[in-house]
C-alpha positions in Angstrom: 82.4 -42.2 -30.9 80.3 -45.3 -31.9 76.5 -45.3 -31.6 75.2 -47.5 -29.1 74.0 -50.7 -30.8 72.6 -52.5 -27.9 69.0 -53.2 -28.4 66.6 -52.5 -25.4 63.7 -54.6 -24.7 60.2 -53.2 -24.3 59.2 -53.2 -20.7 55.5 -53.3 -21.5 54.2 -56.8 -22.6 52.0 -55.2 -25.0 54.8 -53.8 -27.0 56.7 -57.3 -27.1 56.7 -59.3 -30.3 53.9 -61.9 -30.1 54.2 -65.4 -31.7 51.8 -67.7 -33.2 51.8 -71.4 -32.3 52.9 -72.3 -35.7 55.8 -70.1 -35.6 57.0 -71.7 -32.2 56.4 -75.0 -33.6 58.6 -74.3 -36.4 61.4 -72.8 -34.2 61.3 -75.5 -31.8 60.8 -78.3 -34.3 57.7 -79.6 -32.4 54.0 -80.2 -33.3 51.4 -77.5 -33.1 49.4 -79.7 -30.6 52.5 -79.8 -28.3 53.3 -76.2 -28.5 49.4 -75.6 -27.6 49.7 -77.9 -24.5 52.8 -75.8 -23.4 51.3 -72.5 -23.7 47.3 -72.7 -23.3 47.3 -72.2 -19.6 50.3 -70.1 -19.3 49.8 -66.7 -17.7 50.4 -63.8 -20.0 49.2 -65.6 -23.1 46.7 -63.8 -25.2 43.6 -66.0 -26.0 40.9 -65.2 -28.4 38.0 -67.9 -28.8 35.1 -67.6 -31.1 31.6 -68.2 -29.7 30.4 -71.7 -30.3 27.3 -72.5 -32.0 25.5 -75.7 -32.6 27.2 -76.1 -36.0 30.6 -74.7 -35.1 33.0 -75.9 -32.3 35.0 -73.5 -30.5 38.4 -72.5 -31.7 40.9 -70.4 -29.9 43.8 -68.3 -31.2 46.9 -67.9 -29.0 49.4 -65.4 -29.1 52.5 -65.7 -27.1 54.6 -62.8 -25.8 58.3 -63.1 -26.3 58.9 -62.9 -22.4 56.4 -65.8 -21.9 58.2 -67.8 -24.8 61.4 -67.3 -22.9 60.0 -68.2 -19.5 58.5 -71.6 -20.8 61.7 -72.5 -22.7 63.7 -71.8 -19.5 61.4 -74.0 -17.4 61.4 -76.8 -20.0 65.2 -77.0 -20.4 65.8 -77.5 -16.6 
């Protein structure tokens, strides 16, 4: 009897693979700015922003779960 080779997807978003903006930009052959626009207000995206000071501007790091990546891709191809 052959073992089941079917991979199961995690049901919990915390256990999914999370992508960085640069990874998606390379996969989709688009700029980092374009990918950021697609995902910055998308529900489910993890956002971490530093605290701005007078000398430093605010930077935000986005991590996109695989399910959100698939959802946005499906929406964009319609």
